[in-house]
C-alpha positions in Angstrom: -15.0 5.7 8.9 -15.3 4.2 5.1 -18.3 6.7 4.6 -16.1 9.4 5.4 -13.2 8.5 3.2 -15.9 8.0 0.4 -17.3 11.3 1.0 -13.6 12.8 1.1 -13.3 11.4 -2.3 -16.1 11.9 -3.9 -15.3 16.0 -2.9 -11.9 15.4 -4.6 -13.4 14.2 -7.6 -15.8 17.4 -7.8 -12.9 19.4 -7.4 -10.4 17.6 -9.6 -7.9 17.8 -7.2 -6.5 14.9 -5.0 -5.1 16.2 -1.6 -1.9 14.5 0.1 -2.9 15.5 3.3 -6.7 14.5 3.9 -6.2 16.0 7.3 -5.8 19.2 5.8 -8.9 18.9 3.7 -11.2 17.8 6.7 -9.9 21.0 8.4 -11.3 23.3 5.6 -14.7 21.5 6.0 -14.8 21.6 9.7 -17.2 24.4 11.1 -16.0 25.6 14.6 -19.4 24.1 16.1 -18.4 20.8 15.0 -15.0 20.9 16.2 -16.1 22.3 19.9 -18.9 19.7 19.7 -16.5 16.8 18.8 -13.7 18.2 21.0 -11.5 18.8 17.9 -8.2 20.9 18.1 -8.9 22.3 14.3 -11.7 24.1 12.1 -11.2 26.0 9.0 -11.3 29.6 10.4 -7.2 29.9 10.1 -7.6 28.6 6.7 -10.3 31.0 5.5 -8.4 33.6 6.8 -5.4 32.8 4.4 -7.9 31.8 1.5 -9.8 35.1 1.7 -6.3 36.8 0.5 -5.6 33.9 -1.9 -9.0 34.5 -3.4 -8.5 38.0 -3.6 -5.3 37.8 -5.2 -6.5 35.3 -8.0 -9.2 37.8 -8.8 -6.9 40.6 -9.4 -4.3 38.7 -11.0 -7.2 37.3 -13.6 -8.7 40.9 -13.9 -5.2 42.8 -14.4 -4.5 39.9 -17.2 -7.6 39.3 -19.0 -9.5 42.7 -18.6 -6.6 45.1 -18.7 -8.5 47.3 -21.1 -11.1 47.7 -18.2 -11.0 51.1 -16.5 -9.6 50.7 -12.9 -12.9 51.8 -11.6 -14.7 49.0 -13.5 -12.4 46.4 -12.4 -12.6 47.2 -8.8 -16.4 46.9 -9.2 -15.9 43.4 -10.8 -13.5 42.7 -8.0 -15.9 43.7 -5.4 -18.5 41.3 -6.8 -16.3 38.4 -7.5 -15.2 38.4 -3.9 -18.5 38.8 -2.5 -20.0 36.3 0.2 -22.9 35.9 -2.6 -20.8 34.9 -5.3 -18.3 33.1 -3.3 -21.1 31.0 -2.3 -22.6 30.4 -5.5 -19.1 29.0 -6.4 -19.5 26.8 -3.5 -22.8 25.4 -4.2 -21.8 24.9 -7.9 -19.3 22.5 -6.5 -21.9 20.9 -3.6 -19.9 22.1 -1.0 -22.7 21.9 1.0 -22.8 18.5 1.4 -19.1 18.0 2.5 -19.3 20.6 5.6 -18.9 19.1 8.9 -21.6 21.1 11.4 -22.6 20.5 15.0 -26.0 18.9 15.3 -27.4 22.0 16.4 -26.4 24.0 13.1 -27.6 21.5 11.3 -30.9 21.7 13.0 -30.8 25.3 12.4 -30.5 25.0 8.7 -27.1 26.6 8.5 -25.6 23.9 6.0 -27.3 26.2 3.1 -26.1 29.4 4.9 -24.3 31.8 2.4 -21.8 32.8 4.8 -20.4 29.3 5.7 -20.2 28.4 2.0 -18.0 31.2 1.4 -15.6 30.5 4.1 -15.5 26.9 3.3 -14.8 27.8 -0.5 -12.0 30.1 0.8 -10.5 27.7 3.2 -10.4 25.2 0.6 -8.3 27.6 -2.0 -6.0 27.8 1.2 -6.0 24.2 2.0 -5.3 23.6 -1.7 -2.5 26.0 -2.0 -0.6 24.5 1.1 -1.3 20.8 0.5 0.5 21.7 -3.3 3.5 22.8 -1.7 2.4 26.6 -2.6 
């Protein structure tokens, strides 16, 4: 239990955000395979759904504010890249999220810890969890 607490503290340090709800943080990191294996009633899917919209909104907001001179087509192209699985998984790797994801033993054996889809989903779930935890 102490090792898990240390692990979550390290992630919070990496993110420069301290969660009030550690369960919310753990939920954001929990793949459905792990939840099924451990018979948990939570995983990151609902948070990822919200996080997808939040990341979209934040990217559009930044593009509109910082790159207002860009033609709309260029903004759309840039947005498409910035919200892509490829780019979000790179951001996840930058924050070393692959070290913190809870995966089932079977998924671990398949080498899915580095899966761009999982990393992008966890990145989005973390944004949603920060949004909820911070009081919106």
